[in-house]
C-alpha positions in Angstrom: 0.0 0.0 0.0 1.4 3.4 -0.9 0.5 6.5 1.0 -1.6 8.9 -1.0 -0.7 12.5 -1.9 -3.0 14.9 0.0 -3.9 18.5 -0.6 -5.5 21.3 1.3 -6.3 24.9 0.3 -2.7 26.1 0.6 -0.6 23.0 1.0 0.6 19.8 -0.7 1.2 16.8 1.4 3.5 14.3 -0.3 4.4 10.9 1.3 7.9 11.2 2.7 10.7 10.2 0.3 14.4 9.5 0.9 15.2 12.9 -0.7 13.3 14.6 2.1 15.6 13.2 4.8 18.2 16.0 4.6 15.6 18.7 5.1 14.2 16.8 8.1 17.7 16.4 9.7 18.4 20.1 9.1 15.1 21.0 10.9 16.0 18.6 13.7 19.3 20.5 14.2 17.5 23.8 14.9 17.5 24.4 18.6 14.3 26.5 18.3 12.4 23.6 16.6 13.8 21.0 19.0 13.3 23.1 22.2 10.5 20.8 23.5 11.3 17.6 21.6 14.9 16.4 22.2 18.4 17.7 22.5 20.0 18.9 19.3 22.3 16.1 18.2 20.2 13.3 19.8 20.9 10.2 17.7 17.1 9.5 17.5 16.8 12.7 15.5 19.7 12.0 13.1 19.5 10.7 9.5 19.8 7.0 10.2 17.1 7.0 12.9 14.7 9.2 10.9 15.2 7.0 7.8 14.6 3.8 9.8 11.3 4.9 11.1 10.1 6.9 8.1 9.0 4.0 5.9 8.4 1.1 8.3 4.6 1.3 8.7 3.5 2.2 5.2 1.8 -1.2 4.7 -0.6 -0.3 7.5 -1.4 3.1 5.9 0.8 4.9 8.4 3.8 7.1 7.8 4.9 10.7 7.3 4.0 13.3 4.7 6.3 16.1 3.8 4.5 19.4 3.5 5.0 22.1 0.8 3.2 25.3 0.2 1.4 25.4 -3.1 3.1 28.7 -3.9 6.5 27.1 -3.4 6.1 23.4 -4.1 9.8 22.6 -3.9 10.3 24.3 -0.5 10.0 21.9 2.4 8.0 23.5 5.2 7.7 20.6 7.6 5.9 17.3 8.0 2.9 15.6 9.5 2.5 12.0 10.3 0.1 9.2 11.3 2.4 6.8 13.2 2.0 4.0 15.7 1.5 5.1 19.3 2.9 2.2 21.2 2.6 -1.5 20.4 -1.2 -1.8 19.9 -2.3 -2.0 16.3 -5.2 0.4 16.9 -3.1 3.1 18.7 -2.3 5.9 16.3 -0.6 9.2 16.9 -0.6 12.4 14.9 2.8 13.9 14.6 3.7 17.4 13.3 6.9 19.5 13.1 7.6 22.6 11.0 10.6 24.7 10.2 10.7 27.8 12.5 10.6 30.1 9.4 7.1 28.7 8.6 5.6 29.1 12.1 2.7 31.5 12.5 1.3 30.9 9.0 -1.3 28.3 10.0 0.5 25.5 8.0 0.6 23.1 10.9 -3.1 23.3 11.6 -4.0 23.1 8.0 -1.7 20.1 7.3 -2.8 18.3 10.5 -6.5 18.9 9.7 -5.9 17.4 6.2 -4.2 14.4 7.7 -7.0 13.9 10.3 -9.5 13.9 7.3 -7.5 11.1 5.8 -7.1 9.2 9.1 -10.7 9.4 10.3 -12.4 9.6 6.9 -10.4 7.3 4.6 -8.7 5.0 7.1 -11.6 5.2 9.6 -9.4 5.1 12.7 -11.4 5.1 15.9 -9.1 7.5 17.7 -5.9 9.4 17.2 -3.6 10.7 19.9 -1.0 13.5 20.2 2.0 13.3 22.5 3.8 16.6 23.2 5.9 18.4 25.8 3.7 19.9 28.6 5.4 23.3 28.1 5.0 23.3 24.3 2.1 25.8 24.4 1.9 26.1 20.6 1.6 22.3 20.1 -1.0 22.1 22.9 -3.0 25.0 21.4 -2.9 23.4 17.9 -4.1 20.0 19.3 -6.9 21.7 21.2 -8.0 23.7 18.1 -8.2 20.5 16.2 -10.5 19.0 18.8 -8.1 16.9 20.9 -8.8 16.6 24.6 -6.5 15.7 27.5 -5.9 12.0 27.9 -4.2 10.2 30.8 -0.5 10.8 31.1 1.8 7.7 31.0 4.8 8.4 33.3 6.9 6.1 31.1 6.5 8.3 28.0 9.1 11.0 28.2 9.9 14.0 26.0 12.4 16.8 25.9 15.8 17.5 27.3 15.8 17.0 30.2 13.1 14.4 29.8 9.7 14.9 31.4 6.4 13.0 31.2 4.7 13.9 28.0 1.3 15.5 27.7 -1.1 13.2 26.0 -4.3 14.2 24.1 -6.8 12.2 22.1 -9.5 12.7 19.5 -12.1 10.1 18.7 -13.6 9.6 15.2 -17.1 10.3 16.7 -15.9 13.6 18.2 -14.2 14.5 14.9 -17.3 13.8 12.9 -19.3 16.1 15.3 -16.7 18.8 14.8 -16.6 18.5 11.0 -20.1 17.7 9.9 -22.4 20.7 9.5 -25.4 20.8 11.8 -28.7 20.0 10.3 
């Protein structure tokens, strides 16, 4: 199964390709981007680690999409992903990360909403989670604007440098449908 190309009003979401890895590694080397994620230089954010997890779940319809603005379709802006959230087959996580130069343009929200349409509409996932740093106010606001609500924290899921227990949020398909369907 290949991941589909997706589009929103201003963005093109293309399944991640090996050629995208250099842009992702550059983004992962930006201290501003990584402030609430991991230490710059963390091997888990390097090329080999990113490559190994980028393409490993495509057969399940999961993976990462590189995001490009329609007005500059060759200029990488960031990525969104639907990825496994633990070992359970039905546990899915929405992931998003954008280059700092593209912050404040609404790209993250637009790309994430597009991916939620795919995840809940096409793939019919029952629920999708978000894991973020408890001090990452922008990420928390985005998740809340998308309809995510607080979920129980797992003290074993750590994020940041130094590591702290991650904030967890969740959105169910039923809640998403209520948010996206026009009222009669």
